[in-house]
LOVONU-251682 format. One line per field, with one value per residue: residue number from 1; x, y, z of N, C-alpha, C in turn. Coordinates in pm, 1 decimal, padded with zeros to 6 digits. Atoms other than C-alpha are relative to their C-alpha. Layout:
BEGIN
seq	c(NUM | ...)
n_px	c(X | ...)
n_py	c(Y | ...)
n_pz	c(Z | ...)
ca_px	c(X | ...)
ca_py	c(Y | ...)
ca_pz	c(Z | ...)
c_px	c(X | ...)
c_py	c(Y | ...)
c_pz	c(Z | ...)
***
This chain:
BEGIN
seq	c(1 | 2 | 3 | 4 | 5 | 6 | 7 | 8 | 9 | 10 | 11 | 12 | 13 | 14 | 15 | 16 | 17 | 18 | 19 | 20 | 21 | 22 | 23 | 24 | 25 | 26 | 27 | 28 | 29 | 30 | 31 | 32 | 33 | 34 | 35 | 36 | 37 | 38 | 39 | 40 | 41 | 42 | 43 | 44 | 45 | 46 | 47 | 48 | 49 | 50 | 51 | 52 | 53 | 54 | 55 | 56 | 57 | 58 | 59 | 60 | 61 | 62 | 63 | 64 | 65 | 66 | 67 | 68 | 69 | 70 | 71 | 72 | 73 | 74 | 75 | 76 | 77 | 78 | 79 | 80 | 81 | 82 | 83 | 84 | 85 | 86 | 87 | 88 | 89 | 90 | 91 | 92 | 93 | 94 | 95 | 96 | 97 | 98 | 99 | 100 | 101 | 102 | 103 | 104 | 105 | 106 | 107 | 108 | 109 | 110 | 111 | 112 | 113 | 114 | 115 | 116 | 117 | 118 | 119 | 120 | 121 | 122 | 123 | 124 | 125 | 126 | 127 | 128 | 129 | 130 | 131 | 132 | 133 | 134 | 135 | 136 | 137 | 138 | 139 | 140 | 141 | 142 | 143 | 144 | 145 | 146 | 147 | 148 | 149 | 150 | 151 | 152 | 153 | 154 | 155 | 156 | 157 | 158 | 159 | 160 | 161 | 162 | 163 | 164 | 165 | 166 | 167 | 168 | 169 | 170 | 171 | 172 | 173 | 174 | 175 | 176 | 177 | 178)
n_px	c(00051.3 | -00103.8 | 00045.8 | -00106.3 | -00066.4 | 00062.2 | 00126.7 | -00034.3 | -00044.2 | 00120.1 | 00072.7 | -00069.6 | 00009.8 | 00137.1 | 00024.3 | -00080.2 | 00064.3 | 00118.6 | -00041.6 | 00018.9 | 00143.2 | 00043.5 | -00063.1 | 00079.5 | 00114.9 | -00052.8 | -00026.7 | 00127.4 | 00067.6 | 00125.9 | 00042.6 | -00019.6 | -00138.3 | -00007.9 | 00050.7 | -00091.4 | -00125.3 | 00035.1 | 00020.3 | -00130.1 | -00081.5 | 00058.6 | -00035.7 | -00143.0 | -00022.7 | 00046.4 | -00086.5 | -00129.9 | 00020.6 | 00004.6 | -00136.8 | -00077.9 | -00097.8 | 00017.0 | 00035.9 | 00145.3 | 00025.2 | -00029.9 | 00116.9 | 00105.1 | -00027.9 | 00039.7 | 00146.8 | 00037.2 | -00025.9 | 00112.5 | 00115.9 | -00018.5 | 00018.0 | 00142.6 | 00072.1 | -00038.6 | 00088.3 | -00090.5 | 00027.6 | -00056.6 | -00008.6 | -00016.8 | -00138.6 | -00081.5 | 00020.6 | -00073.2 | -00144.4 | -00030.9 | 00022.5 | -00108.7 | -00118.6 | 00022.1 | -00013.5 | -00142.2 | -00068.2 | 00043.9 | -00064.1 | -00139.4 | -00001.0 | 00026.4 | -00111.2 | -00113.6 | 00028.6 | 00009.3 | -00126.8 | -00075.5 | 00078.9 | -00012.5 | -00137.2 | -00011.3 | 00073.2 | -00074.8 | -00121.6 | 00038.2 | 00049.4 | -00116.3 | -00075.6 | 00078.1 | -00007.3 | -00133.1 | -00009.4 | 00086.7 | -00068.7 | -00106.7 | 00051.3 | 00088.9 | -00048.4 | -00053.6 | 00110.5 | 00055.7 | 00083.1 | 00111.9 | 00130.1 | 00053.5 | 00143.5 | 00080.3 | -00009.2 | 00075.6 | -00090.0 | -00041.5 | -00095.8 | -00121.4 | -00070.0 | -00059.8 | -00108.5 | -00110.8 | -00059.6 | -00068.4 | -00121.6 | -00095.6 | -00056.5 | -00084.9 | -00106.3 | -00117.7 | -00028.8 | 00097.6 | 00045.5 | -00033.6 | 00093.4 | 00128.5 | -00010.7 | 00007.9 | 00139.9 | 00077.3 | -00022.9 | 00070.4 | 00146.1 | 00055.5 | 00008.6 | 00121.1 | -00032.3 | -00094.9 | 00083.5 | 00077.4 | -00089.0 | -00038.2 | 00116.9 | 00014.6 | -00116.6 | -00035.4 | 00057.5 | 00014.4)
n_py	c(-00135.6 | -00096.8 | -00085.9 | -00085.1 | 00047.3 | -00071.3 | 00068.2 | 00124.3 | -00040.7 | -00037.0 | 00123.8 | 00079.0 | -00068.6 | 00014.9 | 00139.2 | 00034.1 | -00067.6 | 00078.3 | 00115.3 | -00038.6 | 00002.6 | 00140.0 | 00059.9 | -00039.1 | 00092.0 | 00128.4 | -00011.7 | -00001.1 | 00124.5 | -00037.7 | 00089.3 | -00077.1 | 00019.9 | 00095.6 | -00065.7 | -00108.6 | 00052.2 | 00057.0 | -00113.0 | -00065.3 | 00086.7 | -00003.6 | -00130.0 | 00000.7 | 00091.6 | -00063.3 | -00113.0 | 00054.3 | 00052.0 | -00115.4 | -00050.3 | 00101.3 | 00054.2 | 00142.3 | 00016.7 | 00018.1 | 00143.1 | 00027.3 | -00046.0 | 00096.8 | 00117.7 | -00036.0 | 00003.4 | 00140.8 | 00051.7 | -00044.8 | 00078.6 | 00134.7 | -00009.1 | -00017.7 | 00121.9 | 00113.3 | 00028.4 | 00044.7 | -00065.4 | -00135.3 | -00050.0 | -00145.8 | -00026.9 | 00040.0 | -00100.4 | -00121.0 | 00023.1 | 00005.0 | -00134.2 | -00086.1 | 00035.4 | -00051.7 | -00145.8 | -00030.1 | 00030.3 | -00098.8 | -00126.3 | 00011.1 | -00006.6 | -00138.5 | -00083.3 | 00026.9 | -00065.0 | -00144.3 | -00063.0 | -00056.7 | -00108.1 | -00112.0 | -00049.1 | -00070.6 | -00126.1 | -00089.0 | -00041.9 | -00091.0 | -00123.8 | -00072.2 | -00050.5 | -00108.3 | -00114.7 | -00060.0 | -00065.4 | -00118.1 | -00103.9 | -00052.1 | -00076.7 | -00105.7 | -00133.9 | -00009.0 | -00049.6 | 00099.1 | 00092.6 | -00073.3 | 00022.1 | -00112.4 | -00016.7 | 00066.9 | 00144.9 | 00061.6 | 00064.3 | 00128.0 | -00027.9 | -00048.1 | 00116.9 | 00069.8 | -00085.7 | 00013.7 | 00130.9 | -00001.1 | -00081.6 | 00075.6 | 00105.2 | -00059.9 | -00075.5 | 00085.8 | 00012.6 | 00086.5 | 00111.0 | 00129.2 | 00015.0 | 00033.5 | 00139.5 | 00079.6 | -00002.3 | 00083.0 | 00140.7 | 00028.2 | -00014.6 | -00040.9 | -00145.0 | -00051.4 | -00018.4 | -00111.7 | -00120.7 | -00014.3 | -00045.1 | -00138.8 | -00083.6 | -00009.2 | -00062.5 | -00129.7 | -00121.2 | -00104.3)
n_pz	c(-00014.8 | -00032.6 | -00108.4 | -00049.5 | -00121.7 | -00112.2 | -00027.2 | -00069.5 | -00134.2 | -00075.3 | -00027.5 | -00102.2 | -00129.3 | -00049.4 | -00032.9 | -00117.3 | -00113.2 | -00037.7 | -00080.3 | -00139.8 | -00030.3 | -00000.5 | -00118.0 | -00117.4 | -00002.5 | -00047.9 | -00143.9 | -00072.0 | 00038.8 | 00063.6 | 00108.4 | 00124.7 | 00043.9 | 00110.9 | 00121.0 | 00036.4 | 00056.3 | 00130.6 | 00091.9 | 00018.1 | 00085.7 | 00135.1 | 00059.8 | 00030.8 | 00111.0 | 00123.8 | 00037.4 | 00039.8 | 00135.6 | 00090.0 | 00011.7 | 00069.6 | -00093.9 | -00027.6 | -00140.5 | -00007.6 | -00022.4 | -00141.4 | -00074.5 | 00031.1 | -00083.2 | -00136.8 | -00002.8 | 00001.0 | -00134.7 | -00082.7 | 00039.0 | -00053.7 | -00145.4 | -00026.4 | 00036.6 | -00085.7 | -00113.1 | -00106.9 | -00128.5 | -00011.8 | 00137.6 | 00000.7 | -00040.1 | 00114.9 | 00104.1 | -00038.9 | 00015.0 | 00143.2 | 00054.1 | -00047.9 | 00079.4 | 00135.7 | -00006.1 | -00015.9 | 00126.0 | 00099.1 | -00037.6 | 00043.0 | 00146.8 | 00039.9 | -00044.6 | 00088.2 | 00128.3 | -00019.7 | -00036.1 | 00112.8 | 00060.1 | -00093.6 | 00013.2 | 00128.0 | -00006.5 | -00090.5 | 00069.5 | 00108.3 | -00060.6 | -00052.9 | 00115.0 | 00061.4 | -00091.0 | 00013.0 | 00131.4 | 00000.8 | -00077.7 | 00084.7 | 00114.3 | -00048.0 | 00029.7 | 00135.7 | 00083.9 | 00093.1 | -00075.9 | -00059.0 | 00064.2 | 00075.6 | -00022.9 | 00102.9 | -00016.9 | -00109.2 | -00095.9 | 00057.8 | 00107.3 | -00065.9 | -00054.9 | 00115.0 | 00048.7 | -00095.5 | 00021.5 | 00129.9 | -00014.8 | -00082.0 | 00084.3 | 00102.7 | -00065.4 | -00018.6 | -00142.7 | -00066.0 | 00085.1 | -00061.5 | -00111.7 | 00061.9 | 00042.9 | -00123.2 | -00043.2 | 00092.1 | -00032.1 | -00125.5 | 00007.9 | 00128.9 | 00016.3 | -00064.3 | -00141.6 | -00007.9 | 00011.0 | -00124.7 | -00107.6 | 00030.1 | -00030.5 | -00145.3 | -00062.6 | 00060.0 | -00060.9 | 00103.1)
ca_px	c(19779.6 | 20017.0 | 19975.5 | 20168.9 | 20416.0 | 20253.7 | 19916.3 | 20077.6 | 20241.7 | 19908.2 | 19738.6 | 20005.3 | 20005.0 | 19626.5 | 19617.6 | 19898.6 | 19723.3 | 19412.4 | 19615.1 | 19609.3 | 19232.4 | 19182.0 | 19426.0 | 19214.4 | 18915.8 | 19131.8 | 19242.0 | 18881.5 | 18784.4 | 18512.1 | 18309.0 | 18347.5 | 18717.2 | 18658.6 | 18452.7 | 18697.3 | 19009.0 | 18835.3 | 18728.4 | 19075.6 | 19251.0 | 19009.3 | 19069.2 | 19444.8 | 19435.8 | 19234.4 | 19454.6 | 19775.3 | 19633.2 | 19557.8 | 19915.9 | 20033.2 | 20211.6 | 20263.3 | 20210.4 | 19836.1 | 19857.3 | 20013.5 | 19717.4 | 19483.7 | 19651.3 | 19596.5 | 19228.1 | 19207.6 | 19363.9 | 19091.2 | 18824.9 | 18966.3 | 18978.2 | 18612.3 | 18508.0 | 18688.6 | 18472.0 | 18698.2 | 18672.1 | 18748.2 | 18678.6 | 18654.2 | 18992.1 | 19144.3 | 18990.6 | 19134.8 | 19481.3 | 19477.9 | 19337.7 | 19599.9 | 19875.1 | 19724.1 | 19704.4 | 20069.9 | 20187.0 | 19978.3 | 20115.0 | 20469.3 | 20393.3 | 20250.4 | 20533.1 | 20795.0 | 20624.2 | 20581.5 | 20934.0 | 21111.2 | 20828.6 | 20840.1 | 21217.0 | 21194.1 | 20936.0 | 21133.9 | 21452.5 | 21278.1 | 21102.1 | 21428.9 | 21607.2 | 21327.4 | 21325.7 | 21700.8 | 21676.0 | 21385.3 | 21586.3 | 21871.2 | 21650.4 | 21436.0 | 21472.7 | 21619.2 | 21412.3 | 21374.8 | 21207.8 | 20951.6 | 20583.7 | 20446.5 | 20096.4 | 19977.7 | 20074.9 | 19837.7 | 19982.0 | 19986.1 | 20163.1 | 20411.0 | 20497.7 | 20559.8 | 20773.0 | 20982.4 | 21037.2 | 21127.2 | 21376.3 | 21532.6 | 21577.5 | 21732.4 | 21952.7 | 22308.8 | 22341.5 | 22031.5 | 21992.8 | 22171.1 | 21947.9 | 21641.2 | 21761.4 | 21807.8 | 21454.0 | 21318.0 | 21478.3 | 21305.5 | 20953.7 | 20727.7 | 20693.0 | 20338.7 | 20474.2 | 20758.6 | 20504.4 | 20300.2 | 20596.4 | 20713.1 | 20360.0 | 20355.2 | 20699.6 | 20718.6 | 20665.7 | 20539.8)
ca_py	c(16379.1 | 16673.5 | 16860.9 | 17149.2 | 17070.0 | 17333.0 | 17158.5 | 16829.0 | 17001.5 | 17145.4 | 16806.9 | 16630.9 | 16895.9 | 16877.9 | 16500.4 | 16467.4 | 16720.9 | 16499.8 | 16217.3 | 16407.6 | 16444.2 | 16077.4 | 15977.5 | 16170.5 | 15956.7 | 15649.8 | 15773.2 | 15829.1 | 15489.9 | 15659.1 | 15439.7 | 15718.6 | 15631.1 | 15336.8 | 15538.9 | 15829.7 | 15620.9 | 15436.8 | 15765.8 | 15918.8 | 15618.3 | 15619.2 | 15990.3 | 15943.0 | 15644.6 | 15836.1 | 16144.9 | 15942.2 | 15764.9 | 16103.7 | 16209.9 | 15889.5 | 15764.9 | 15392.3 | 15444.2 | 15447.0 | 15067.1 | 15067.2 | 15266.2 | 15022.2 | 14734.4 | 14918.2 | 14964.5 | 14593.0 | 14515.8 | 14723.7 | 14535.3 | 14197.8 | 14307.8 | 14412.3 | 14079.7 | 13855.6 | 13690.1 | 13669.8 | 13738.6 | 14102.3 | 14201.6 | 14573.1 | 14572.9 | 14388.6 | 14639.2 | 14931.4 | 14772.5 | 14696.4 | 15040.1 | 15212.1 | 15021.7 | 15116.5 | 15480.7 | 15478.4 | 15314.6 | 15549.8 | 15849.0 | 15728.1 | 15679.4 | 16030.6 | 16187.9 | 16016.9 | 16148.6 | 16496.9 | 16563.8 | 16595.9 | 16812.1 | 17034.5 | 17065.7 | 17163.7 | 17431.6 | 17573.3 | 17581.6 | 17746.4 | 18001.4 | 18095.3 | 18131.7 | 18345.4 | 18566.6 | 18624.2 | 18705.7 | 18944.1 | 19130.1 | 19168.0 | 19299.4 | 19523.9 | 19881.7 | 19795.9 | 19982.1 | 19686.7 | 19486.0 | 19751.4 | 19703.0 | 19925.2 | 20063.9 | 19904.3 | 19551.2 | 19335.4 | 19166.6 | 18826.7 | 18972.1 | 19147.4 | 18817.3 | 18652.9 | 18949.7 | 18926.5 | 18555.4 | 18606.0 | 18880.0 | 18660.8 | 18378.0 | 18615.0 | 18804.9 | 18661.7 | 18723.8 | 18516.1 | 18268.9 | 17989.7 | 18051.9 | 18039.8 | 17709.2 | 17573.2 | 17681.9 | 17508.9 | 17182.6 | 17213.3 | 17316.8 | 17354.3 | 17706.1 | 17747.0 | 17703.6 | 17945.8 | 18205.6 | 18143.0 | 18186.7 | 18500.3 | 18639.3 | 18561.9 | 18707.3 | 19010.7 | 19354.9 | 19632.7)
ca_pz	c(34013.6 | 34017.8 | 34343.4 | 34481.0 | 34753.7 | 34975.9 | 34937.3 | 35038.9 | 35335.1 | 35446.3 | 35414.3 | 35619.9 | 35891.2 | 35922.2 | 35921.0 | 36174.7 | 36398.3 | 36395.4 | 36552.6 | 36881.7 | 36866.6 | 36783.6 | 37059.0 | 37306.6 | 37208.1 | 37268.6 | 37611.5 | 37712.7 | 37563.5 | 37364.5 | 37133.8 | 36873.7 | 36855.4 | 36620.3 | 36373.4 | 36382.3 | 36322.5 | 36039.1 | 35879.1 | 35929.1 | 35775.7 | 35479.6 | 35417.5 | 35433.0 | 35201.5 | 34942.1 | 34952.5 | 34939.4 | 34632.5 | 34476.0 | 34546.5 | 34376.5 | 34688.2 | 34744.6 | 35117.8 | 35042.9 | 35034.0 | 35381.3 | 35511.8 | 35336.2 | 35520.8 | 35850.1 | 35767.0 | 35694.8 | 36033.9 | 36198.0 | 36004.0 | 36106.9 | 36472.4 | 36452.4 | 36301.7 | 36548.3 | 36808.4 | 37112.5 | 37483.9 | 37569.1 | 37210.2 | 37287.9 | 37463.2 | 37166.9 | 36924.2 | 37120.9 | 37120.9 | 36747.9 | 36669.0 | 36882.4 | 36700.8 | 36364.5 | 36467.8 | 36572.0 | 36249.2 | 36033.1 | 36224.8 | 36155.9 | 35785.2 | 35754.4 | 35954.4 | 35738.8 | 35425.5 | 35571.2 | 35698.7 | 35359.6 | 35226.3 | 35532.5 | 35495.4 | 35127.2 | 35197.1 | 35488.8 | 35283.5 | 34988.1 | 35210.6 | 35380.5 | 35046.2 | 34901.4 | 35210.5 | 35177.3 | 34806.8 | 34859.3 | 35123.3 | 34873.2 | 34590.6 | 34809.1 | 34695.3 | 34355.5 | 34095.0 | 33856.7 | 34135.2 | 34227.1 | 34153.4 | 33881.4 | 33919.4 | 33596.0 | 33710.2 | 33910.6 | 34216.9 | 34041.9 | 33740.4 | 33970.0 | 34141.3 | 33803.5 | 33694.2 | 34011.8 | 33954.1 | 33586.2 | 33679.2 | 33948.3 | 33697.4 | 33443.6 | 33691.0 | 33680.2 | 34053.8 | 34137.6 | 33848.8 | 34036.9 | 34339.8 | 34113.4 | 33969.4 | 34321.9 | 34410.9 | 34101.1 | 34212.3 | 34551.0 | 34452.0 | 34150.2 | 34014.2 | 34149.1 | 34503.0 | 34437.5 | 34322.8 | 34635.0 | 34869.8 | 34691.5 | 34720.6 | 35093.3 | 35158.7 | 34930.0 | 35081.3 | 34860.8)
c_px	c(00113.8 | -00057.0 | 00116.7 | 00055.3 | -00060.8 | -00134.5 | 00023.8 | 00038.3 | -00120.8 | -00081.3 | 00066.0 | -00007.3 | -00138.4 | -00025.8 | 00077.1 | -00057.6 | -00119.2 | 00035.9 | -00020.2 | -00146.1 | -00052.6 | 00058.7 | -00077.3 | -00124.2 | 00043.0 | 00021.5 | -00129.1 | -00083.6 | -00139.0 | -00034.2 | 00011.8 | 00139.0 | 00006.8 | -00047.3 | 00097.0 | 00130.0 | -00025.2 | -00015.6 | 00133.8 | 00090.1 | -00051.5 | 00036.4 | 00146.3 | 00031.1 | -00039.2 | 00092.1 | 00137.8 | -00008.0 | -00000.2 | 00139.0 | 00089.9 | 00106.7 | -00031.7 | -00042.0 | -00151.0 | -00033.0 | 00029.6 | -00118.1 | -00116.9 | 00017.4 | -00041.6 | -00152.5 | -00049.7 | 00022.8 | -00111.7 | -00123.9 | 00006.9 | -00022.6 | -00148.1 | -00078.3 | 00031.5 | -00096.3 | 00086.4 | -00043.3 | 00074.2 | 00023.3 | 00027.5 | 00143.6 | 00094.8 | -00011.1 | 00075.8 | 00150.5 | 00040.5 | -00013.3 | 00109.9 | 00129.0 | -00011.1 | 00018.0 | 00147.5 | 00076.3 | -00036.6 | 00063.9 | 00145.9 | 00012.0 | -00016.7 | 00115.6 | 00121.6 | -00019.4 | 00008.0 | 00136.5 | 00079.8 | -00073.0 | 00013.3 | 00137.8 | 00019.2 | -00066.2 | 00073.3 | 00124.3 | -00032.6 | -00047.1 | 00116.8 | 00081.9 | -00071.1 | 00002.6 | 00133.7 | 00014.3 | -00084.3 | 00059.5 | 00107.8 | -00051.9 | -00091.1 | 00064.2 | 00061.1 | -00115.4 | -00062.5 | -00089.2 | -00118.1 | -00128.0 | -00043.2 | -00150.8 | -00085.0 | -00000.1 | -00088.5 | 00100.2 | 00051.6 | 00104.0 | 00133.0 | 00081.9 | 00069.7 | 00116.1 | 00122.4 | 00070.8 | 00078.4 | 00130.1 | 00104.6 | 00066.4 | 00097.6 | 00120.3 | 00120.8 | 00034.3 | -00090.8 | -00043.4 | 00031.6 | -00092.5 | -00137.8 | -00000.9 | -00010.8 | -00144.8 | -00086.4 | 00022.9 | -00073.1 | -00151.3 | -00045.5 | -00020.3 | -00121.9 | 00025.4 | 00098.6 | -00076.7 | -00072.0 | 00087.6 | 00045.6 | -00114.5 | -00018.5 | 00111.2 | 00032.9 | -00067.0 | -00002.0 | 00034.9)
c_py	c(00090.5 | 00097.9 | 00084.4 | -00056.6 | 00067.3 | -00063.6 | -00131.9 | 00030.0 | 00031.8 | -00124.5 | -00077.2 | 00066.5 | -00018.4 | -00142.9 | -00042.7 | 00066.6 | -00080.6 | -00121.9 | 00030.5 | -00006.2 | -00143.2 | -00071.4 | 00033.1 | -00087.7 | -00138.0 | 00003.6 | -00006.6 | -00125.8 | 00025.8 | -00099.4 | 00070.2 | -00022.0 | -00088.5 | 00062.9 | 00107.5 | -00051.9 | -00061.1 | 00111.4 | 00067.0 | -00084.3 | 00000.5 | 00129.1 | 00000.9 | -00091.2 | 00064.4 | 00111.5 | -00050.5 | -00062.8 | 00114.5 | 00059.1 | -00098.3 | -00064.0 | -00145.5 | -00026.1 | -00012.2 | -00147.0 | -00038.1 | 00041.5 | -00095.3 | -00127.1 | 00027.6 | -00001.7 | -00144.4 | -00063.3 | 00040.6 | -00084.6 | -00140.7 | -00000.1 | 00015.2 | -00128.6 | -00118.3 | -00013.6 | -00062.2 | 00061.9 | 00134.0 | 00062.8 | 00149.9 | 00039.3 | -00031.7 | 00103.8 | 00128.9 | -00018.6 | -00001.4 | 00138.6 | 00095.9 | -00028.0 | 00055.4 | 00151.8 | 00039.1 | -00023.0 | 00103.3 | 00136.3 | 00000.2 | 00011.5 | 00144.7 | 00092.1 | -00019.7 | 00060.8 | 00152.1 | 00066.3 | 00054.1 | 00116.2 | 00126.3 | 00064.1 | 00079.3 | 00137.0 | 00099.2 | 00054.3 | 00100.7 | 00134.1 | 00085.1 | 00062.2 | 00118.5 | 00124.5 | 00071.7 | 00075.3 | 00127.3 | 00114.1 | 00065.4 | 00087.8 | 00114.9 | 00136.6 | 00014.4 | 00035.0 | -00105.6 | -00102.3 | 00069.5 | -00026.5 | 00127.5 | 00003.3 | -00078.8 | -00152.9 | -00047.0 | -00068.8 | -00132.4 | 00019.2 | 00046.2 | -00117.4 | -00076.1 | 00079.1 | -00012.6 | -00133.2 | -00004.1 | 00079.9 | -00071.8 | -00110.1 | 00056.2 | 00074.1 | -00091.4 | -00023.5 | -00103.8 | -00121.4 | -00136.5 | -00028.2 | -00040.0 | -00145.6 | -00093.6 | -00006.6 | -00090.3 | -00148.4 | -00039.3 | -00007.9 | 00029.2 | 00152.9 | 00060.1 | 00024.8 | 00114.8 | 00131.6 | 00027.2 | 00052.9 | 00142.9 | 00093.0 | 00018.4 | 00083.2 | 00140.8 | 00114.0 | 00106.6 | 00136.3)
c_pz	c(00042.9 | 00102.0 | 00047.8 | 00130.0 | 00121.9 | 00035.0 | 00072.3 | 00144.1 | 00088.2 | 00035.6 | 00113.4 | 00136.7 | 00062.2 | 00046.1 | 00124.8 | 00124.8 | 00051.5 | 00085.1 | 00148.2 | 00041.5 | 00008.2 | 00121.7 | 00126.6 | 00012.7 | 00050.6 | 00151.4 | 00082.0 | -00028.0 | -00057.5 | -00110.9 | -00135.7 | -00058.2 | -00124.0 | -00131.6 | -00047.9 | -00061.3 | -00137.4 | -00104.4 | -00033.1 | -00091.2 | -00143.8 | -00072.0 | -00042.1 | -00117.3 | -00132.4 | -00045.8 | -00042.8 | -00139.4 | -00100.7 | -00022.1 | -00075.1 | 00088.5 | 00033.5 | 00144.2 | 00020.0 | 00025.4 | 00144.4 | 00087.1 | -00022.8 | 00084.6 | 00144.5 | 00014.4 | 00003.8 | 00138.2 | 00096.4 | -00027.6 | 00059.3 | 00151.0 | 00036.2 | -00022.8 | 00091.0 | 00116.5 | 00110.1 | 00132.4 | 00005.0 | -00138.2 | -00004.5 | 00036.2 | -00116.1 | -00112.4 | 00032.7 | -00021.3 | -00148.0 | -00061.5 | 00041.6 | -00077.1 | -00141.9 | -00004.3 | 00008.5 | -00130.5 | -00107.3 | 00027.9 | -00046.3 | -00151.8 | -00045.9 | 00037.9 | -00090.5 | -00139.0 | 00012.2 | 00020.1 | -00118.9 | -00068.3 | 00084.4 | -00011.7 | -00129.2 | 00005.5 | 00089.4 | -00067.4 | -00110.5 | 00055.6 | 00050.8 | -00112.9 | -00064.1 | 00088.4 | -00014.4 | -00131.3 | -00002.4 | 00081.9 | -00086.6 | -00113.9 | 00042.7 | -00027.0 | -00138.3 | -00094.1 | -00091.5 | 00069.6 | 00067.8 | -00078.6 | -00071.2 | 00018.3 | -00099.5 | 00014.3 | 00115.7 | 00093.1 | -00056.5 | -00110.8 | 00060.0 | 00054.9 | -00112.5 | -00058.6 | 00091.2 | -00023.3 | -00132.0 | 00009.0 | 00083.7 | -00083.3 | -00102.7 | 00058.5 | 00024.5 | 00147.7 | 00067.6 | -00081.9 | 00060.7 | 00119.5 | -00054.4 | -00045.4 | 00120.0 | 00049.8 | -00087.3 | 00023.6 | 00128.5 | -00018.1 | -00142.1 | -00001.7 | 00070.2 | 00149.1 | 00020.0 | -00010.1 | 00132.3 | 00114.4 | -00024.5 | 00035.2 | 00150.5 | 00063.1 | -00051.6 | 00078.8 | -00107.9 | 00053.0)
***
């Protein structure tokens, strides 16, 4: 499945944020902790599969470890389940963080580059929005002009190596001032 890098970034940020909430359930030894970590791992596994990432199998292994811990009949079963679940949460957090960091870096680099370029072209007549153009069309026009402009074509090429065009449009739309 082809997904925008910004959508992946948003998913990872949201999922990593949930680790803190799930950890709080662990600290309080809430019985809801087990259901929440299972649900969180399942969600992450499914989304990572949709993204076509092999790390989905790592999350599946963690879910299996939780299942095995739940099925074991041992003394202090609840304590054992909390320990196994806490380890699984930590490993899953590391997996997600390692996937997120390069994406986060690409988006930050692209955003910074786009901001710098937009400052340079601000006020130039060929980059001004015409009344007859919709905002979406204007964003596409700006991008096309940047790609064609000899001064910015190498920057546009660099941006295209970082992110898909849909994400470049999105960042330009967020950063442009009319």
